[in-house]
N, C-alpha and C positions, 0 to 999 in steps of 0.2 A: 868239526869244521872250524870252530872258533880258534882252536890251537894251531891251525894250519899257518905256516910261515907267510903266506900271501893273503891271509884274511884281512889284515889291517890295510893292505893295498886295495883290496876289494872295497872295503868300507870307505877308504879315501876317494876312490874312483866314483862311488856312488854320491858322496858329498860333492865332489867337483861337478858332477852332472847335475844334481838337484839344484844346487846354488848357482849353477851356470858360471863357474869361476873361470873356465877355460874359453868360454864363448867369445869374449872380446879379443883374446889372442889368436884364436882360430880365425876370427872375422878379419883381423889385421892382416894375417898372412894371405887369406883369400883376397883381400883388397889389393895387396901388393902384387899378387899374381895377375889380377885383372889389369892393373896399371902396367905391368911389364908386357902383357900380352898386347894391350892397346898401343904401347909405344912401339913395339916391334912391328905390329900391323901398319901403323902410321909411317914408320920408317921406310917400309917397302911398298907403300902405296903410291909414291911419287915416281912411278915408272922405273924404279930400281929393279934390277933382276933379283928374283927371289931364289934362295938356295933350294936345291932339289928336295931337301927334306923339310921344307918350310911348313907344308900342311901337316906332316907328322909332328912337328915341334908345337904347332898351334893346338893340335888335338891333345898332345901330352899336357900343355898348360891348362886346357879345359878340364881334363880329367884329374888334374892335380888339386883343383878346388875341392875342399873338404866340407861336407855337411856336418857341422859340429854335433848334431843330435845323433845322427847314425854312427859317427866316429866314436863318440863316448859310449853309447849303448853297446857297440861292438866290443870296446875295451872291457866294459863291465861284464859282458857275457863270456868273453874269453877268459877272464880271470876266474869267474865263477866255475866255468867248465873245467879249468885246470884243477881247481880245488876239488871238484867232485870226482875227476879222474884219480887224482892222488889218494882220496879218501876211499874210493872204490878199490884201488889196488892194495891199499893197506888192510882192508877188511875182507877182500875177496876170498882168501884161503880159509879163514876162520868161519865165514858164513857158509861157504860151500860145504865144510864138514858137518854142519848142523842140518843141512837139507837132507831129509830122508829119501832114500833111493828105493822106493817100492817097485818101481817099474824101471826098465832099462834106459828109458829116455822120456822126456816130456813129450816128445813127438809121438811116441808109442801110446802115452796116456791120452793125448789128444785124439789120436786115431780111434782109440777105444770109445771115447765119449761121442765123437762124431758118428761112429757106427751105431751106438745105442740111440742117438737122436735120429738117425736115418731109419732105423727099425720102428721107432715110435711113429714117425712121419708117415711111413708106408703102411702102418697098421699091423706089421709083423709082431710087434711087442705092444700089449695094452697096458697103459698105466693110468691109474685113477687117483694117485696121490704121489707125494714127494718120496714116501717110503717105497712105493712101487718103482719109481725112477731110480732110487739109490740101489735097490735090489738088482735092477737090470744092469746098472753101472758095475756093481760088484761082481756080478756074474760075468760080464764081458771082460773085466780086468783080471778076474781070477783071484780076487781077494775075499777074505772072510770078514764078518762083522767086526771082529776084534782087530784085524789088520787095518781095516777102513777107519775104525775109531782111533787106533793108535796113530795112523798116518795124519788124520785131521788134528789130533792132539799135538803131534810133532810140529806141524805147520803153525798152529796157534802159538806154540812155545817159541818157535823161531822168531815170530813177529814180536812176541813179549820180550825175548832177549835182545832183539834189535832195538826196541823202544828203550829198554834199559841202557843199551850201549849208546844210543843217541842222547839220551838225558845226561849221561856221564861225559860226553863229548861237548 
């Protein structure tokens, strides 16, 4: 993430927010909008006919006032989100290749786990230990002890490789 082309802009945006460097300028613009709105309202308050879209224009001026805190937090969030999307796209293919596909889909595996939990809840399957639960899960999923161990090791290795990748980025 640090190497991303927008990372320095993210840090600068955070600095501007924390030190409230933009607040006076945003406040000045907001004050100018308030003065303009009041001047327009006063101009038309002396029995002068108001244009048809007067109310819409006044609503627009009201909505144009910026809450500097919300605005700056939004800008920081958007920059951070863009960096995350770019990093995700960069690593999506390589991470996907390292995820073991022991089941057709995560939905199928989730269904198997829910089935076992429902069987335990209904009393159809009796479990007294974690080992009993794992045995019921393996039976439902149709995997052996070796396959289950290999899958768990693969998952642990994926997270280890991701941590290594993250440390190098």
